N, C-alpha and C positions, 0 to 999 in steps of 0.2 A: 282099123286095128292098131292098137298101141305098139309103137316101135320099142324094141328092147335095146337099151343103150349098150354099145360096145366100144371099148377103148383099148388101146395097147396096154398090156399089163406091166406091172412092176416086176423087176427081175427077182426080187426076194420079198417076203412078207414084211420084213422090217430091217432096219439097220443092224439090229442085234443078230438076226439070222445071217445077214451077209458077212458080218465080221467073223462069225463062227466058221464060215466056209473059206474066207479068203485070208484070214490072219496067218495061218501056218506058212503060207508061201510069201507073205508080204511083211512079216513082222520086222525084218531087218532091212528090207528094201525101201520101204516108205519112211519118210522123215517129216518131222515138224520142227521148225526153227522160229525163234523170235529175235528180231534185230533191234538195235538201239538207234538213237538219233544219227549216229555216225555211220550206220550201216553194218557195224560189226555184230556178229552173232553173239547174243547174250546167253542163250540157252538153245540146245538142239537135242532132240530125242527121237529115237526110232518109233515107228508105230507100235512095235512090241512093248517098248518102255512106257509109252503113253497108256496103252491098254492095261498093262500090269499095275500102274499107279491108279488107274481108274477102277480096277477090280478091288484094290485095297480100300479106296474110298467107298465103294459099294458095300463091302463087307462091314465097314465101320457104320454106315448109315443103317444097315439091317441089324448088326449085332449090338453095337453100343448105343445107338439112338432108337432102336426098336421100331424102325419104319417098315411098312409093308408096301407091296406094289400098289400104286394108285395114289399114295399120299404125296403131298406137295412139298417142295423146297424152293425157297427164293435164293438165287445166286447173285452175289454182290462181288464183282471182280473188276479189276483193272485189266487192260489188255495184256495177254500173255498166255503161256501154255497151261498155267494153273486153271484157267477157266475151262479149257478143253477137257482136262482130266476130270474136273468136277462134273461138268455136264455129261460126259460119257459115263462117269461113275453112276450118276442117277439113272441113266438109261439101262445100264447093265443090271441094276437091281429093281427096276420097275418104278422107282420114284420119279415123279413128274417135276422136272426143273422149270423154273420161271426166271429167266435172266432179266436183270434190270440195270439201269445206269447207277453206278455207285453213288449214294448220297454223300454230302459233305459230313465228315465225322464230327464237325462242330455242331451239327444239328440241322443243317440246311436240307430242305426237301424231305424231312422225316415223315411228314404227313403223306407224301406220295408213297413212301415205303410202307407205311402202315396200311394205306389203302390196298396196295398190291398184296400184302400179307393176308389181309382180311378177305379180299376178293378171291385169292387163290386158295384160301384155307390152308396156308402153309403150316408145317409142323416144325421146321428147322430153317435156319439161315446158314448158308454156306459162304465162306469168304476165304481170303488169303492172309498170310502173316502181315504183309505190309499194310493192308487196310486195317487189320485188327490192332496193330501197334498205333496206327493213327487214331483209332477210336479211343484207345486207352490214354494216349497223350492228350487228346481233346478232353476226356473226362477229368484228368488232373488239372488241365488248364482252366476249365470252367470252374472247378472248385476253387482254384486260386483267384479267379476273377469274380468270385461271389455271385456266379450265375446259377440259374436253376438247372436242375438235372435234366439231361436230354431224355425224352420219353421214347426210348427205343422199344420195339416190339418185345413182348415178354415171351421170347422163344430162345431155345438153346442155339448157340453159335458153334459151328464146326469150321475150324481153320484147316482146310484140306491139305495144304502143303506143309502143315506143322504136325501132322499125325505121325506118331512114333511107329516106325516100321513101314513107312510109305514105300511102295514098290515091292513089297514082299507079301503078296496075297496068298492066302491059304488054299484057294481053289481057283480053277480055271473055268468053272461053269458060269454061264451067262443066263440071265433071265430071258426067256423067249416069249415075248408078249403075243397076245392075239392082235391081229391087224386093226381091230376096232378099238383097242385100248388107247388111252390118251398118252401121247409121247411127251409133249411139252406145251407150255403156255407161252405164246409170243405176244408181248404187249406192244401195240401199234404206236407209231410216233404221234398220232393224234393231230394230223394237219387240219382236220375239219371238226374236231370235237375232243372230248376227253379220251385218253388212251384206254383201250379195252383189251382184255386178254383173249387172244384167238386160240381156240382149242384145236391143236394139231394132233391127229391120231398117227399111229405108226403106219397105217395104210396110206394116209395123206402124204407123209414124209417119204415113204418108199417110192410111191408113184412119182412125186415131184423130183426126187433125186434121179430116178431112172430117166424121166423126161428131160431134165437138164443135161444129163450125161450124154444122151443121144443127140439132142439138138444143139448143144453148146460145146460138145466134146470136152467135158470137164475132166479130162485125164491129163497126166503128165505133171508139169511143174506149175503151181499156182502161186502168185504173189498178191497178197491182199493187205489193205490197210483199213477197209471199211469196218466200223465198230462191230464187235462180237455180239452185242445185244440187239443189233439191227438184223432183220431177216435176210437182207442182202449179203451181209458178211457172215452170219451164222450158217446159213444153208448153202449158199453158192460157194462159200470158202471152206469153212471148218468141216461141216458135215459132208460136203461133196468130196473132200479129200479122204475122210474116213470111209466113205462109200466106195471110192475108186482106188484107194491105197496108193496115192501118188505122193508128191512132195509139196509141202505147203510152207511158204515163207510169210510170216506175219510181222507187221509193225504197228505201232500205235498210230491211230489217226492223227494224234497230236504231233507225232514225229513227221508225218507227211506235211501237215499244215505248217510246221515250223521250217521244214526244208523240203519243198515239193520235188526237188531233183532226186531225192532219195527213192521215189517210186520208180522212175525209169532206170535209175542206177541199179536197183535190186532186180528188176526184170532182166537187165543185161547180165548182172553177175550170176544169177541163179537160173539163167536160161528159161525164163518163164514162157509157158505156152498160153496161159489164161490169166487174166486179171479183170477187175471191175472198177468202175468209178462213176460218180455222178458228173453232170455237166460242168459244175463249178470247178471240179478238180482239173479238167482239161484247161480251162481258162487260167487257173492258178499255175499250172505247170508251164504253160506257154509264157507267162509273165516272169516266172522265176528261174527259167533255164536259159542258157545262152546257146547260140549256134555252135560254139566250140564244144560245149558239153554234149550237145546232141550228136555231133559228129564223132565223139569218142565212144558212144554206146552202139552196141549191135542189138537191135530189136527185131532182127529177121526171124527170130525164134517164136515171136508172139503170133498166135493164131487168132485170138479174139480178146478184145477189151470190151466187156459188156457194160453198157451205159444204162443206168437206172437210178431210181431214188428221187429223181426230179425230171422235169421236161428236158428233152434233148434238143439243142439248137443246131440245125444243120450247118450253119456258118461256122460254129465252133468246131464241129467235126472236121470240116474242110480245112480250117486253119491248122488244126492239130496234125492232120495227116500230111499236109504240105511241110510243116515245120519239122516233123520227125521222119520224113522220107530219107533224109541224109543218114538216119540211124538204121535204115533198112526196114522201117515199118511199111508194110504192104497196104495198098488201097483195100477198102472193104474189110478192114480189121476191126474198126470201131462199129459195134452193132447196137441198135436200139433194143433193149431188153425190158419189155413191159411186164410188170408183175405187181402183186399186192399180197399182204399177209394173209388175207382171207382165202387165198389160193396157195398157201404155204409160202410161195414167193413167185416162181416163174409162171407166167400165163402164156406167153408167146415165145417162139424161137427168135433168136436175134434177127433184127430187120436191117437191111442195108439199102433197099430201094427208096427212091424219092418220088414225090409228086408235087407239082406246082399247081396251085388252084387260084381261081378268080376270087379276090377278097370280097367283092360284092355278093357273089353267089354264096360264099361261105357264111356271110351274115344272114343270108336267107335260108340257111340250113342245108346247103348242097355243096359237095366237093366237085367243082367243075374244073377240069384241067385247063390251064392257061399258061402261056409263055410271056405274058405281059410283064413289064418291069416291076410292077407293084404286086406281083403274084406272091402268095404265101406258100412256103415250102414245108412239107412234113416228111418224116421218115416212117416207113411202115413198121409193123410189129412182127414181121416174119411170115413165112408161108404156112398154109394150113397143114395139119398133120393128124396122125391117128391117136394122139395122146389127149388132145383138148379140142372141144367143139365150142365155137363161139358164134353168136348171132348179134346183129344190130337191130334193136327193138325200139318201137315207139313206147316210151315209159308209161304213157297214159292208156293206150289201147292194148298194149302187150302183143302187138302184131309186128312181125319183121318189116322193116322199112325197105323201100327200093334201093338198089345199088347206088352208091354215091350220096345218099341222103343221110343226114346226121340223126343219130339216135343214141340209145344207151347200150353199152357193151354188156352182153350177158355171156357167161362162161359156164360150161359144164364139163366136168372131168372128175376122176377119183381124187384129185388134189383139192377139191372144194372142201373146206374144213368143217368142223362140227359145230360152228357157231361161236358165241362169245361166252367166256367164263362168267358164271353167276347171273346170266341173263337168259330169259326164254329165247329159244332159237328163232330169230326173226325170219320173216318170209323171204328176205333177200337171199338167204342161203338155199332156198328151194323154190324159186319162182317158176311158174309155168306160163307157156305162151298161149295165145288164142289163135287158132285152136291148139290144143295140147299135142305136142309132137312126141311125147313120151320121155323127154329129157327133163331133168331138174337143174335149174340154172342158178348161178350166183349173180346177183345184180351188182355190178361193179361201181355204179354211180359215175362212170366216166363216159364222156361224150365221144363218139367216133363215127366213122363211115367206112364202108367196105367197098373196095374197087378191085376187080379181077382177083377176088379171093384173098386180098390182103387188107388188113385193118389199119386205119390211120386214126390214132387217138388225138383229139384236139384239146381236151381239158376235162375238168370236173363238171359233171352235169349240174350239181347244185350251185356251182359258182358261175354258171352261165348267166349273163345279164341280158335281159330282153327289153329293148327300148323301142317302143312304137313298131313292134314287129321285127326289129333287127336283132339277130343273135350276136352278142358281143362277147368275145373271149377275154377274160381278165389279162391273159398274157399279152394279147395284142395291145391293150390299153397301156399296160406297164412298159412294154417295149417301145411304145411311142415316145416315152420320156427319156430314153437313153441319152439323147443329146439336146434335150430341151433347155437345160440351164446348168452351168458348171457348179451351182450351189447344191444340186441334188446329189445325195450319196448313192453311188451305183448299187443296184440290187436291193435298194430299200424303198420300194414302191409297192403298194397294194391297191388293187382296184376291185370294187365290189358294187353290187346294186343295192339301193335303198329306196323304199316307197315314199313318195311325197304324199301330201294330204289329199290329193286327188286319186290316190291309189295307183299311180303310174310309177314305173321304175326309172330312176336316174342313176347316173354313174357317180360314185364317190371315190375320190382318190386320196389315199394316205401317202404322203411324200415326206421322207426324212431329208433334212437339209443340214449342211455343215453349220456348226455352231458359231463360226466366225461371221456368218452372214448377218449383216446389220438388219435391225428390225424395220428400218425404213424401206428395205428392198422387198419385204415379204409380199405386199400386194401385187407388185409387178411380177414376181416369180409365179404367184398363183395364176395370174393372167396368162403367162407364157405356158404354164402347164395345161391350162384349159385349151388354149389355141393349138398346141402341139397335138393333143388328143383329137380334137375336132378335125384338124387338117389331115391327120394320118389314118384315122379310123372313121370313115364316113358312116353316118347314121347314129353316131354317139351323141349323147346329150349329157354334159357334165353338170351335175347338180351341186357339188361341193368339192372343194379342194382343201385338204387339211395338211398344213405344214407343221412339222414338229422336229424335235430333237431325236437323237439316236435312242431307240427304245419305244418309239411310237408304234412300230410294227413288230409283232411277235413272229418268231420262227420256231419250227420244231427242232428236235435234237439233230435231225438229218438235214436241216437247212431249208425246209419248205416254208413258204409264206403262209401264215395262218389267216386267210382272208375271212373265214367265219368269225374268228376272234375279233378281227378289226370291225366287222359288221356289228357284232354285239356291243363292242366298245362304243361305236359311233351312236348306237341307239340308247346307251345308258344315260340316265338323267344327269349324272355328274360328269359327263364327258368333258365339258369345257374346263373342268378343274384339274384334269390330268396334268402332271408335271411336264410331260413331253410336248404338249400342244402349245404352239406359238401363234398360230393364226388359223382361223376357220373362215374361208372366203366363200360366201354364199352367192351362187349365180342364179338361183331360181327362188322366187319368193315363197314357194310351197315348202321349202326345207328351212325350218326355223331352228337356228342354233345360236346360242349366246356367244358373243365375242369374248374370248379370254384375253388376259393380259399378254402382251408380247415381249415383256421385259425379260432379259436374260441375267442370270446371276453369274458373273465372270469372276471367279476367285481361284487364283493359282496358288498352289501350295508347293511342297517340295517334290522330290523326284518320283516317289511312288504314286502320289496323288497325280502328278503330271502324267505318268505312264498310264494311269487309269483314264485320265481325260483324253489322252491321245488315242487310246484304244477305243473308247466309247464315242469319240468325236464330239465331246461336249464338256463344258466346265463341270467341276465337281464342287457342290456346296453341301451344307449340313443336311439339307433335306435329301439330296441324292444319296448321301452316305448311309441313310437308313433303309435304302431299297436294295433288293437282291439283284445280282447280275441278270437273272432271268427276266425280272420285271423291266430291266433296262434294255432288254433285247440282246444281251451278249450271247453270241453263238460260239461254237467250238473254234472257229477261225480266229475270233477276237481273243479267245483265251490264249491261243498260241501267240498271237501278236503281243498280248500283255506280257507273257513270259519272255518273249524275245526282247522287248523293251527293257524289262527288268535286268535281264542278263547283260544287255548292251550298256545300260546306264549304271548298274550297280555291280556287275560282275558276280551276281548271286544267282543260283539256280532255285527254282520254285516248282514243286510238283503241281502240274496244271490240271490233273484229272479231276480234282475235287472243287475247282473254283466255281463252276457253274451252279453248284448246289448250295453255295454259301447263302445264308439267310439275309445278309446285308453286306454292303461294301465296307461298313464299319468293322464288322467281324472279319471280313476278308483281310482288311488292313492289319487287324490284330494278329491274324494267323500268319501273315507275311512277316510281321515283326518278330513273332515267336520263332520263325524258321530261320531268320537271318542270324548269323553268328554275332555274339555280343561284342566282339572286338570291332565289328564294322561300324563306322560312323553313320551308315545308311539308316539305321533304325531311328535316328534322331532328326533326320532330314524330313521325315514324314509330316510332322505337324508344326514345324518351327515357324515362328513369326517374330520379328525383331521387337524388343521391348522399348528401346529408346529411340527408334527411328520413326515412330508413328505419331500422329497427332493424338494428344490425350483424349481418351474416351471419358468424357465427364459424366456419362450416365453410369459408369462403373468405376469404383475407386479401387486402388491397388491395396492389397493386404500382403505385407511381406512377413514371412515367418522365418527368422534366422535360426540356423542350426547352432546350438550351443553345446560344445564338447565338454568333457570332464574338466579340462583346464580353463573353462570359461571363455575360450576364444570363439569369436563369432565374426562373420563378415556380412552384415546387412547391406542390402542394395539401396543406395541413396536415390530416391526419386521423389519428386514433388507430390505425386499422387499417392504416396505410400503412408500407411499408418501401421506401425509395428504392434503386433499382439504379443503379449508376454508368454502365452502358452498356445500350443496347437489346439487344445480343447476349446479355446474361445471361438474357434471357427464355427462351432455348432450354435453359437448365439447370434450369428449374422441373420438379418432379416431381408437382405436384398442381394441380388447377384453381384459378385465382386471378382476382380482379377487377383488370384492368390498365387504368390510366389514362395515356394519352399526352397530356401537358400541352403544348399548342402555343400557349399564350396569348402567349408572348414572341416568337413568330415575326414577322418583319418583312414588308415588302412583297416581298422577294426570295423567290420560291417554291422555289429550289433546296435550301436547307437543310431546309425542312420536307418536301419530297418525298423527300430522302435519308433523313430520319428514318423516314418512313412505309415506304420501301422496305426499310430494315433491319428494321423491325418485321415486315413481311410475310415476310422471309426467316427470321426467328426462329420465326414461327408455322408455317411450312412444316415446320420440324424438330420442332416441339412442338405437337401438336394434342390438347390436354387439355380442350377445352370451356371455354376462358376466356371471361369477359365483358370485352370491350374497349371502352373509351370514349375517343374522341378529343375533347379539350377545346380549343376555339378561342376567340378573342376578336376580334371585329370582322369576322366572315365576311360580314356584310351591309353593312358600311361601304363605301361607294362613293367612291373617290378622285375620279372624274370624273362621278359621278352616273348612270353607266350600267352599269358592270360591277363585280363584287366584286374584292377584292384577290386577285391571282393565287395567292398562297400558300394562302389559305383556300379558294379554288375548287378547287385541287388536292386539298386535304384532303377536301373534300366528295365529290369524285369517287372518291377512294381508299376512303373509308368505304363508299360504295355498292357498289364493286367487291368489297370484302371481305365484305360482307353476303351476296353471292351465292356467292363463292368458298368460304366456310366456313358453309354453312347450319346446321351443327350447333353453331355458336358464336354468341354474341350480340354484335353490333357496333353501337355507338352513336356518334352524333356530337352534340355539344352546343356551342352558342355562347352566351357569357354576355352579349353586347351586342345580340343580335337581339331583336326585340320580341315573341317568342312565349312568353316565360317564363310569363305568366299563362295562356295557352292550354294550355301543357304541364301546369301545375299543376292546372288544372281538369279536364283530360282524365284525369288520374291519380287524381282524388279518388275514394275508394272509395264504394260505394253507400250505406253506412251513414251517410255524411255528406252526404246529399242536400240539406241546408239551407244548403250553402255559399253565401255571398254575399260577393263582393269589394267592397272599398271603396278606391278609388284616385282621388285628386283632383288633377288639373292642368287648368286651363281657360283659355281665351282669350275671356273675356266682359267687355265694358266694365264697369268697376266702377260708373260712374255709372248704368248701366242697372240694376244690382243694387240700388243705393241707393234707386231710385225705387219699388221693390216694397214693398208692405205687409209688415211683419214677420210678420203672421199667415199670409200666403201662403207666404213663404219658409221659415218654420219647418216646413213640412210635408215638406221634403226632408231627407234624412240624408246626412251627409258623413263623411269619414274623421276619426278622433279624434286621430291623431298624424301627424306628417309630417317628412320630411327634405327641405329645399329646398337645391338646389345651383345657384348661378347668381350673376349680377350684380344690383346694386340697380337694377332697371328695372321697367317697367310689368308685365312678365310675372310676376315674382316677387310683386309686390303683388297682382295679380289672383288668382294661385294661392292666396296666403295668405288673401285675402278669402273666396274660395270655401270654404276649409277651415274657417274659424272663425265665419263669420256665423251667429249664433243656434244654433250647435251646440256651442260650448264646447270647441274643440280643446284637449286637455290639454297638449300639448308640441309645440314646433317646433324643430328643429335647422336653422339656416341657415348653410351653408358659403358664405361670400361670397368670390368670386374677383375682386372689384373692387379697385381700388387703395386706396380709402378704408378706414380702420379704424373709422370711426364707424358705429354701427348705422343702418340705413335707417329712415326715418320710420315705415314701416308696422310695423316690429318694435316700435318704441316704443308705437304705438297698441295692438298686441296685448298687450304687457305690462300696459298700463293697463287693458285689458279682462279681465285675469286669466289670460291664457294664459302658460304657462311657455315661455320662449324661450331657446335657446342659440345665441349668435351667434359664429361663428368666421370669421376671415379668413385666407386662405392662397392661395398661388399654385397654378396648375393642377398643377404637378409637385411640389408640396410634400407628399410622401407621408406624412411624419410628422404634419403638421398634419391632413391628410385622415384618417389613421387615428384621430386623436383625435375628429374629427367623427363618424366611423363608430362609435366606441366610445360616444360620447354618444348616438347614435341607438339603439344596442342597449340602453343603460341605460334609455332612456325607455320601453322595452317597447312599441314601435310596433305598432299594429294593422295598419298597412300603410305602404308607403314611397312617397313622391312624389319623383321625380327629374327634373330638367329638363336633359336632356343637351345641348340646343341651346346652353346657355351655356358649354359646354366646347369649346375649339377643335378643329381637325381635324388638328393635327400629330401626329408620333409620340408625343411625351410626353403630349399630351392624349388620344390614343387609349388609351394604357396606363392613364391615370388613369380614363377611362371604364370600362375593363375592371376596374380595381381596385374602383371603386365598385360596379359590377354584381356582381362576385364576392362582395363583402361583403354586399350587400343582396339577393342572389338570393332569390327567394321560398322556396327550399328550406329556408332556416334558420328560417322561420316555421312554427309548428306548425299543422297542419290543424285541430286542435281549436279553437284560438283563432280561426282564420278562420271556422269554422262558427259559433262563438258570437257573431261580429260582427253577425249578422242580428238586428236589434232588433224587427222587426215581421213577423208572418206574412203581411201583405198587401204586403210590400215589393216594389217593382217596380224591377228593375235597369235603369237608363238608361245606355247606353254612348254617349258623345259624343266624336266625333273631329273634330279641326280639319282642314278640307278646304282651307284657303286655300293650302297648299303645292302643291296640284295645278296651280296656275297658274304655279308656278316650276319650270322644267324640271329644275333641279339637284336638286330634292327629290322628284321623282316616284317614283324607285325605292324610297326609304325609306318614302314615303307608302303605296305599294301594299303593301309588306311589313307595315306597321302595320295596314292594313285587313284583310289576311288573318289576322293574329294575333287582332285583335279579333273578327272574324267567327267564328273557331274557338271563342273563349271564349264568345261568345253562344250558339253552337250547343250547346256542352257544357252550359251552364247550362240551356238550354231542355229538354234531354233529362232534366235532373234536376227538372223541374217548375217552374222559376223563370220568372216573367214578365219578359221581356227586350225592350228596344227599342233598336235601333241607329240612331242619328241622326247625320247629317253636319252639322257646323256650319261654314259658310263665309261669313265677312263679305264676301268678294269673289265671291260666288256668280255674279254676273252675268258674270264673266270666264271661267267654266267653260263649255266648249262642249258641245253635245249629244253629240258623239262621245265626249268624255271621260267624260261621265256614264254613257253606255251601256257603256263599256269598263271603267271603274274603280269606279263606284258600284253600278249595278244588279245586277251579278253577285254582290255581297256583301249585297244587301238594304238598302243605305244610301239613306236619303231625306234630301236636303239641307234644312237648317233654318236660314235666315238669322236671326241674332240682331242686333237693333238697339235703339235707345233706345225705339222705339215698341212693339216686340214682343220683350221679353226672354225668356230661356229658361224661367224658372220660370213666368211667366204662360202661356206656350204649353203647358207640361206640365199645368198645372192646368186649362186650358180643354179639354185632351184627356182629362180625367177621371183623370189619374194623381195620386192623392192621397198615396201613400207611395212614395218612390223612394230607392234607393241609387244614387249617381252615380259612375260611372267615367269619367273624362275623360282622354284620351290626347293626347300630342303626335303 
């Protein structure tokens, strides 16, 4: 007789019914809050306020959009309360929401959005104001860049937090659905295939929320950072708090990844009782928190941290509990929570019990307890209960397997969902056993065994590798490589099975290695990989090892390794041509794979490119720039790492939520450039390459296009490879790729002529796309006439260059300014690796001479200074101080002093220098006396300067003075100095590069913009030098430090790692350095 299935019932037919009953008593008692990166609450609303705003959204969807219950809406939101209100608004009016990851407004992943819209049959798109503004900005940006229109779905957009009257609903009535009605569509992460929309009914949701509340005690205070579009975060966090009317503290997952300490800090601050996390989050929190931090938190309030989303490692749980015991975290707080979207989310209650099993028996398909040292350990899925029934079944015979034997996990409960949207309901949602026991089961596809009523999940059934009768788990094979070779990138290994020509399965391993690994080492690494697997996983037979760059292995949005995608990729005919593949080592003759090239393209560019390279763990070349972050394997953790590097290197913030969906790195770079303020020199570090310091490329000639103003003045760049065209339009007549330089140094403050020149150049390029390399050369782009904004002409050029970078991704567009203070940073960033001993010596200082004279010569002589210098300025204290710093006890060989004062007699300090044996060239000339200035520059070149000292503050700010500054910078650009001579300037292996910047200008509002730009440039140089193994210290020197406010310090100094160091008679600089233990130093001091 057929058994009638009976399960514990849900407390209410739907979430809507429950809110009607519980809202009156909980409207002001329950709260939702969203915190920022620093943990401060950005927005907080009571449950009553959230429901009131959701009601208004529901009324708008029904009244203004004409939606009826059952129709679909796609939700595109960034983390925040706006998503909760929109999702709940849909439920309250019967509209079926389908939340997805927000695609890049520039057009990335639009096809995925269009697929979801078509699959769900959506009638409307819901979003928030910040995302809508980003779309509008992107539309304008693409129009300016001559790009095609983004093919967004042809549906109305509803900006939920921009609705007029939001929060003032006309009615308090809720739509009360039938339990069988569809509640929402949950699109899976797709770890084994293409994401599909799981149909979750109100009955499914109510049962699962009741089940989770009872088994996990999802009441009280919840702290969550898991993404809102993921079932773990949506149901166990947001909807569970609506169901139980508790307190919910949310943060962006990027906030956690950027600062993992934020998670335990928020649990401490908001007295959390429940939280969740995947296994990697435990590892990250352990690495990024200190014992002192943990001791300062009180986590005794935490009752459960549910672990899910990826396999849980028992050793990680043990280390986390030990490390956070000092914070009061109790044992058995971290529970294994097994679930899947096809069962809404939760399948088993949290499990805490362990079992150690014989690895040999495990490979034979049996969990046999063992206490041997090599025993494998698993955490159970929790005890049996009345809400869910599970069986372990032989997937072929459909018969339950004996206790301890491996089989497929089958689950039966009212939480089993309605199937996949747009697809016939597959048999996996209603499987029956042999003989039929009366229940209908969901086939999970996961392999497990049951012992004493507890289920131990070992992995995905379809990912099981069977080699000569041995069952091999991919996780075992991957874990065997954790310490196999230091070149292997942690967590970037994928193991799967592939059939050889004889029809037998062999193990194939995809292994990502660090890009600095030499090609000659690849075969030996492959051998070590194979040996490690064979030694640690008996019965395994490795058929092939594939070594590759970052991006070889794909992961889902939740961080799961996509082994099925790796298997399909390995089987593809063009596999060997993939960019990431560096070596395919075949160990069995049956597996035939062509050997690809193992060469690496090592090309370093400026700081943004360098940040991308460090994030991806690989060099960035032209081909890589055309690929999307997802293609390159960038996950959410790397997105945060990239943002942190940009903030560290540039002092600029960048919204990270949209990076993953960018269609290419080229467009991502363009977006970054568009978001950085035009006053920052950073936008021009991205693609800079010295024009005069390279060997001539004889395959491409230079074409110089001088800018000719109304007065006929022009400043063509003299180069042997140049041929000057009379008009920009002649560029369209070229028949071969060239290096084109548009020289805009003579452009004045009127932007119209420069814009017209750029427009003409753009029109010529539209007619002639030959892959030219185009450089726009400016002079004075960061010179601020009023101390706040750059010259309009140069600002237009900057924007134009950024637009062309995106409009023509197959061509190289550069922008370079000769007077902005990033020349040193550019040079260092481009220094090749074989010149890692580069040390700059650049001296200009504002240190009282009398303080220096009081130092013992034995102490001062321990510092090294520049050997030659060019001084440009008036005879005043600054020049005297600078000269003193350069020559004191270091024997500066030559000084060229171009004196712009009225007196023709040499200053007293020059006479003293001559008497001390220093060669001095003293020249007097007006600011606009170009002939005399050229003579001074020639004299500087003739002296074979090791570095150049230039005091631009002594030159005025008028048009003639600005041109003079540009003329000096053009002649003394670091590009004309050989890198070899700079590398040879390092006199001591223990040299410590001290970067000293004058911070006194920060208290003068007119100097703030240039001061910030100087800080950015110096910080970039320091970072580049540190990467090359140099010991570098960046110190702020502020004689008027007491006038600098705490706000200015936090905004302008601390982001760049600058520590203020007041220099006085009592505490001069050199004494301070020696007391700090710096015995040898190269000094770079900047205005």
